[in-house]
C-alpha positions in Angstrom: -7.0 2.3 -20.8 -7.5 4.2 -17.6 -5.0 3.5 -14.8 -7.1 2.9 -11.6 -5.6 2.9 -8.2 -5.5 -0.5 -6.5 -4.5 0.7 -3.0 -4.4 3.9 -1.1 -1.9 4.4 1.7 -2.5 7.0 4.4 0.0 8.9 6.7 -2.3 8.4 9.7 -3.9 5.4 11.3 -7.5 4.5 10.5 -7.4 5.5 6.9 -7.0 9.2 7.7 -4.8 12.1 6.7 -2.9 12.6 3.5 -2.8 9.7 1.0 -0.8 8.3 -1.9 -2.3 6.0 -4.5 -0.8 2.7 -5.8 -1.7 2.4 -9.5 -1.9 -0.7 -11.6 -0.4 -4.1 -10.8 3.2 -3.2 -10.6 5.6 -2.2 -7.8 5.0 1.3 -6.6 7.2 3.2 -4.2 5.3 5.0 -1.5 6.2 7.2 1.5 9.1 9.6 2.0 10.9 11.3 4.9 7.8 13.4 5.3 5.2 10.7 4.6 5.1 7.5 6.7 2.6 4.9 5.7 0.3 4.2 8.7 -2.7 2.5 7.1 -3.9 1.1 3.8 -7.2 0.8 1.9 -7.5 -1.9 -0.8 -9.9 -1.9 -3.7 -12.3 -4.8 -3.9 -10.7 -8.1 -5.2 -7.2 -6.9 -4.6 -4.4 -8.1 -2.4 -1.0 -6.5 -1.8 2.5 -7.1 -0.6 3.9 -4.3 1.5 7.7 -4.1 1.3 10.1 -2.7 3.8 12.4 -1.2 1.1 11.9 0.8 -2.1 11.5 -1.1 -5.4 9.7 -4.0 -3.7 12.8 -5.3 -1.9 13.4 -6.6 1.6 10.9 -8.1 4.0 7.2 -8.1 3.0 3.8 -8.3 4.5 0.8 -9.8 2.8 -2.5 -7.9 3.1 -5.9 -8.9 1.7 -8.0 -6.3 3.4 -7.8 -2.8 4.8 -5.2 -2.4 7.6 -6.0 0.5 10.0 -2.7 0.5 11.9 0.7 0.0 10.3 2.7 2.4 12.5 5.0 -0.4 13.8 5.8 -1.5 10.2 8.1 0.2 7.7 6.4 0.4 4.3 8.3 1.9 1.4 6.8 0.1 -1.6 3.7 -1.8 -2.5 2.9 -4.5 -5.1 -0.8 -5.2 -5.7 -2.4 -8.2 -7.4 -5.9 -8.7 -8.8 -7.8 -11.5 -7.0 -10.7 -12.6 -9.3 -12.2 -14.9 -6.8 
């Protein structure tokens, strides 16, 4: 089975710059000291929780569509869920 990305996070606003992919429907750590998440693109029929800390811990934000500007939020992990509706 192929592991498709469910979300793609970017280090610049408006879905630009370098990116990291979130694969499957499990917690994925993103970002680093050199890569700060500033926007996110979601695949069709996907929603995600963006967590402040690694390993899907801490405060979270729910997103159900692309977000072009996350520069005020700290995102260090992402958990995506399939939305069949």
